[in-house]
N, C-alpha and C positions, 0 to 999 in steps of 0.2 A: 505494500500500500504505499500511497504517497504520503510525506509527512503532511501535506497540506490537502484536506478532501474537500470537494466541491459536491454539495448534494444537489441534485436535478431533479425536478419533477416536469418536462416541459408541456406545453400546450398547444395542440394540433388537432385539425379536424380534415380527414380525407375522404373523398368519395369511395364508395365500396369497390368500384371496379378496379380501381388501384389494386388492390389486395385480392382480388377474387371473390368469388361469391359468399366465402365463409365468413368474411368481415362484412358488416353494414357500415360501420363508421368507427373510428378510433380517435381516442383523445389521450395526449399526453400532457403532465403537468410537472414543472420545475421549479425549485429555489436553488439559488448559489450564494453562498457567502464564507466569511472567513470565522467569527465568532457568535453569529446568530443575529437574526433579525425577529422583530416582533410579529412580522406579517410576512413570511418568506415567499409565498406565493407568487410567481412571476409568470407571464407568457413567453414562449420560446417557438418561433416557427421551427418546425421539424420537417426535414426532407427524407423521402425514402431513397434507397440507393441501390445500385446493382452491383456493388462491391461484394467480393468472395466473402464468406462467413468462415471464421476460423474455428477450430476443433475447441468446443467448449462454449461455442456461442450461439448454441441452439435452445429454443425455450419449446417444450411440448406440452400443449394443454388437454386436458382429458374433461370437458365441463360435465359430461353426463356421469362421471364417477365422483360421487359426493361423499363428505366424510361429516365432522361435527359441526354443529351450529355453533358460530361465535358470540361472546357476550361483550365484546368491546376493549378498548385500550384505554389506558389512564395511570394514574401514580398516586403516591401516598400524600396524606396531609398529616404533618406533625406539628408539635408545639414551636419549635424554632422557626418553622416556616410561617406559622401564623403570627407569631410576634413580631417577624420582618414584614410582613404583608401589611399589619395594622399600623407599622411605622410610616407609612405612605399616605399623603393625601388621598381622599376619599376617589377622587377623580383617576387617579393612577391605579388605585386599587382595582376600581372597575375596568379599566382598559386591560389590565393584565389578566384578570379572572375572566373577561370575554376572550382574551386571546388563547386562554386553555381550554374553556367549557362550550363556546359558543360554535353552534353547527357550522358556520360559515368560516370558522377559524381551526384550530387544532381538534375541538369537538370532542373532548374527552368522555367517556362515557361509564368507566369502570375503574372506581378508586378504592383506596383502602385508608384505614386510620387506627390508630393505637387505643386498645382500651388500658388507660391508664398511662403512665410515662414509657415511651419507647426509648432507644438510645439518641433519637432527636428530640426528647422531652428536654426542657431546660435544666430538669434535675429529676431525681426519682421521685414518684408520688402515686399513690393509688386512690381510689374513691372510698375506700374503709379503711382509716389510719386508726381507729380505735381498737387495741386488742382485744380478741375474743368476742367481738362482735357478731355472734353467731346468727342473730336475728337481723342484722343489718340496719339496726336503728340508727346509727350515725353515717350511713351511706351518703355520698354527697359528690356530684359533678362539679361543684362551684370551679375549681381549677380550671376545667375545659371551657368554662363559660368567659374566661378572660381572653384566649387566644384561638382556641382549636375550635369551638363552635362558629364563631364568627366567620372564620375560614371556610368551613365547611358550608354554611349556610348561604355564604355569596355564591359558591358553585351551584348549589341546588336552585337559588334564584335564577340562574342561567339556564341549568338543565334540570328541570324536575324529575327527569326519568334516569337520573344518575345511579348507577349501581353501586354501593357502598358495603364493603365489609370490614369488620373489626377484628383485632387480635391482641391478647394481653402478651407483653414481653415478661412479665412476673406476676403472679397473684399477689395481694396485700401481704405485707413482710410477716404478718402474724400467721398467716396460713401455712409459712415454710419453715422447714427444720432448722434454718439459719437465723431465722427471725429478721431477715433483710430482704430487700428487693434486688440488691445486687449480688453476684456471684464472688468467685475467688475467696470465699470466706473459709474459716476453719471449719464449720459444720457443714453439713451436705446442703446444695443449693436445690433442694427437693420441695415438692409439696407434700404436705403430712398426710401419710396414709392412715387417715382418719374419716370415717364416714359423715362425723359431724362438719368435718372441713369441707368435705365434698360436697354436701347439701349446701353449706353457706356459700361455697364458690358458685355454685348452679343458681342460688338467690341473687348472688352478685351481679352474674351475666343478665339476669332477669331485669334487676333494677337499671342496670347500665341502659338497655334497649328501651324501657318504658321513660326515662330521663330524657335521653335523646329525643325520642318521639315527641315527649312533652315540648321539647325545644324547636322543633320543627325539622329534624333530621331523623330519616328511616334508614336503620341498619337492616340489610337485607340478609345477611349471613354472618357467623363468626367462625373463627378457627381458634380451637381450643387452647394452643401455646404456640407463640412464635419460636421458631428455631428451636424445637424440643430437646436438641441435643447441646444446647449453649451453656456454659458455663462462665461467665463474664464479668468484667469490673462495672458494667453497666447492667440495667434491669435484664434480668434472664431467669430461667427457671428449667432444670433438667428433669424433663417428663418422660420416661420410657414409654414405647407404644401400648403396652399392657395397660399401664397406668392411665393415659390417654384415652383409652378405648372404653375403660372401665368409667371412668369421669364422664364422658360424653354418653354411653348409653344407659347406663343406671341412673343418673343423676341430671344431667343437663337437659338432655331431649326429654324425659318425663317431665321435668319442672317446666319446660317450655310448654308443653301440651297442656298441661295443668294451669298454666297462666295465659294460655291463647298467644302464646308468643309466635308469629309468623316467621320469624328469621329461621334459616337453615343452620345446622350445625356440620362443619366440616372438621376432618382431623387437619393437623399441621399447625403452623406451616413446618413443613417437613423438608430437609436439606439431605445432601450426602457428603457434608463435610468429612465424616469418617465412617460411620455406618451407613446402611441403606435401610433406615428405619420404614420408608414407605412400603418396601417388598414385606418386611417383617409383620408390619402393620396389615397389609392387605391379604395375608396368608391365615388371619386370625379368625376365629368363630364369632360371629356377630358384627363384622364391620360393615355389612349391608345396611345396616340401622342407619348409618351416616348418610348425610346428603352427598357426601364426596371428600376429595383429600386437597387441601392446598399446598403447592409446592414451589419451591424457589431452589436456585444453586444446585440443580441436580441434571445429570448428564441424560440425553437421550435415550441410550441403551438402558439406563435404570427405568425410565418411565416405561419403555417397551416392556420390561420384564414386570412392572408392577401391573401395566393392563392386561397381562397374559393371565394374571392371578384373579382379576375382577375386570374383564372387558367392557362390562355396563357401568364401572364406578366413574363417576365425573370428576376430572382432575382439572384444577384452574391455578393460574399462575399468581404468584403473591408478590414478589420483589425482584427488581432487575438489578443487575451487578452495579455495585456502589462505586467501585474505583477509588481515587484518592483526591478527590478536590481539584484536580488540575484541569478539569473540563475541556481537556483537548479535543481538536479535530479528530485527530488518531483513534481516540478512545470511541468517539461518536461513530465513526466508520465500522465499528462492530456492532451497532444496535440492530440493523435489520437482522443481520446473522443470529444474534440471541433471540429475537423475536420470533423468527421462522423456526429456529430450533425446537422452542415449546410448542408453537402452534402446530407445526407440521408432525409433531410427537402426538398429537390428540388434545392438547389442552385447548381451553374455551377462550383464553383472552391472555392479555400481558399487561401487568401493572409495573410501571416503572417505580424506583422509590423516591426519594425527595423531591417534589415537584419545585419547592421553593425552600432555599435557605440564605442566610444573610451573608455579609461580606466576606466573613471568617472561614466560610464552608465547612465549620467544625460542628461536632455533636457536643451536647453536654459533658462530654467526656473526653473531649479535645481530639476527636477523631475526624480528620478531614473527610469529606466525600462529594461525589458530583452531585450535581441537581440540575434540573432544566433551565432554571431562572435563580440569580443572587441579585440579592436587594442590599445595597448600601444604606443603612438606618440613618446615618448621620447627612450623608448627602442626598438622601432621597432619591436616587437614581437605581434603574433596573437594568441588569445585564443578562440578555438572552444567550444560552450557550448553544455550542454544536449539538448536545443531545435534543435541546429542545426542538431543532430543525428536523432531525432524524425521526424524533417522537410525532411531531406535527405532521409530517407525510404519512406515516403510518395510521395514526389514528384517524386522519381526515379519510382515508379508503377503506380501513378496515372498522366496519360499523356493526353492532348489534343487529343479529338475525342475518349476516351474511353466512355462507356455507363454503367451508374450504373445499376445494376440489382438486384433484389429481393433477399432477405436474411433474416436469423432470428438467434440471438445469443443473449445470456445473457450478453456478452462481448462487449467491444467497438470494432467496425468492419466496415470497407468498402468493398465492394463487385462490381467490374467492370468486364466488358467485353471489351478486347483490340480489336484494330482495326483488328488485326491478327486472333481473333476468341478466344484467350487465357482468361481464367478467373483468375483474379488477386484478392485475398484476403488479406488484412491487418487487422490483429485481435491482439488484446492485451490480453495476459495472466496476470491477476491481482493478480493470487494467490502468495504465497510466495514460493511455490515450485513448481517443474517441473509438469504438469499435462498433462492426454491424453485428446485431443479433437478429436472428431469424426465428420468427413465431409460428408455430404450427399449431393449426385449429382446424379441426372438422375436415381434414384432406387439402385445406389449403394453407399456403405461405406468406408471410408478410416480412420483410427485410426493414429494419430501422437502425438509424445510428445512434447509438447512446454515449452521452457524454463520459469522458474520463472520470474514473473515480467518484461514482454518481449512484444516487438512488433514484430509480424513475419510476413513475408510477403510470401505468396504461390502463386505460376504461376502454373495452371492447364492447360494442354493441354488435351482437351477432344477427344474422337474418331470423326474421319472424318465422 
């Protein structure tokens, strides 16, 4: 890859006879930039070509072969991002949020929030700070009302159909063996194996969902524990698959039913940092009671193995690669490949990590990570990063209700069929120079020139 990546989504409209009867018309869309733009979509005339196609530059589409229905693209709301957003004048807040959530901009549709503090909370907190409050008499989301809820509510005001899921990084400290929300302590960083604690924790989830609903925010699903294998200096809890399944199926799900909570309960968020917990979990009796599994940092071959255990188990994506806060063009060049790996493995969505961070790029535990946008709280300025442009393209064209279709290419690629029947192709030309790509569809061929180091989106309207 070149050190400097240009993302291109070009716009063109060509008559059907140019490409043969398999294509009615085709449009391409592009943006090009160094560090990012608030609204990167630009038009560019694109011409077909008679140049020869090199090996590896063939794209074959099979629209009749369909796979999973997609739920959308989005990112995570966290406290540090909310605090940064609210440091801006309201006019700038409105513009930024429209660029993320408006249907004619990035149009994010599937997002995440933390239940209590994540590692990108300002510091550690839960909604149950009073020890041994088994009846949740002192439960409160007051902390979230300062930064987190205003952040999320602005998104819902733009897209009321936004799907939102939540997951805790840690239970309340008093529910754990080490009496701390963070790990790396002398005692074990585990949820206590105590039915009274399990019942109280199930009630904690119910209280959370109801409190958010009262504040105008709908939680569609929860994952029981973020990165259940984590033992870290920031909020975390080590929860073996058997304990997670027991907690979910014998306590959380029955309590949700009793309290008429419509949010679904998923295992996860699972990863494969050391163990293959997802495979172990899906081999357990009773796992079919779960709505599905949330997955992050997991290789496609592990996802394939997991799917073999439960082919009908729904799996969705929960967190994108966080990197190191450099927000480089080179790092952004891997986003389409990352998204394609998960969705082409059968997952229903892709959820980027922090949408917004402040000028430090750091967590509450001094860990710098990437974000779509950085806000300088003192200068009141907004910086759109290369990741924003990559996710802008992907989200603009991958929408809820799209169906993944079969395809083949040597380059990172996603192919879907929209609800209106159009075929949408997101493909990355990884060459350092412009290259000819040949698209095969229903026995017809079309050649187009894709710009160097680019992500290109094609929308193909086939013959009725």
